[in-house]
C-alpha positions in Angstrom: 10.6 34.2 -0.1 10.0 31.5 -3.1 11.1 28.4 -2.5 13.5 28.1 -5.7 17.4 27.8 -5.8 19.2 30.4 -7.4 21.6 28.0 -8.4 20.3 24.7 -9.7 16.9 26.0 -9.8 14.6 23.4 -7.7 11.2 24.2 -7.3 8.5 22.2 -5.1 7.2 19.2 -6.6 3.5 18.2 -6.2 1.9 14.9 -4.7 -0.8 13.4 -2.4 -0.3 13.1 1.5 -2.6 9.7 1.9 -3.9 8.6 5.0 -4.7 4.9 6.4 -8.0 4.7 4.8 -6.0 5.6 1.5 -7.7 9.3 1.1 -5.9 11.1 -0.8 -5.2 14.9 -0.4 -2.9 17.4 -2.5 0.6 18.3 -0.4 3.7 19.8 -1.4 7.4 18.8 -0.8 9.5 22.1 -0.2 13.1 22.7 -1.5 15.6 22.9 1.0 15.9 26.8 0.3 18.3 28.8 2.7 19.1 32.7 2.1 23.3 32.8 2.1 25.0 35.5 2.0 28.5 34.9 0.1 31.4 37.5 -0.6 32.1 37.2 -3.9 35.5 38.7 -5.1 35.3 39.5 -8.6 32.3 42.2 -7.8 33.9 42.8 -4.4 31.0 42.7 -2.6 28.5 40.5 -1.2 25.6 38.6 -2.5 22.8 37.6 -1.0 21.5 34.2 -2.7 18.6 31.5 -2.2 19.9 28.3 -2.3 19.0 24.7 -1.5 21.5 22.3 0.3 22.4 20.8 -3.3 22.9 24.4 -4.3 25.5 25.3 -1.3 27.1 22.1 -2.1 27.7 23.4 -6.0 29.1 26.4 -4.7 31.3 24.4 -2.1 32.8 22.4 -5.3 33.0 25.0 -8.0 33.7 28.6 -6.2 31.6 31.3 -5.8 32.7 32.9 -8.4 31.6 30.4 -11.3 28.3 30.1 -10.0 28.0 34.0 -10.1 29.0 34.3 -13.2 26.7 31.3 -14.8 24.0 33.3 -12.7 24.3 36.1 -14.5 24.4 34.5 -17.8 21.3 33.2 -16.9 20.2 36.8 -16.9 19.0 37.3 -13.3 20.4 40.4 -11.8 22.5 40.3 -8.4 
């Protein structure tokens, strides 16, 4: 599963791990992405989305119907 949120589009960030001796190695800051299943009344079926914690809050605030229509307008098939 890719670490990209379907709602917000959040992707992993990249940076360095810095040791005590200040030696730098590459690392990745992953997004808290979870697979969630929602009932969408307008489609009359369940939809499975990869959403971040912030994406879940957006769905709670705006409603699943509004979020799904926005995702479909971006060209993603659900």
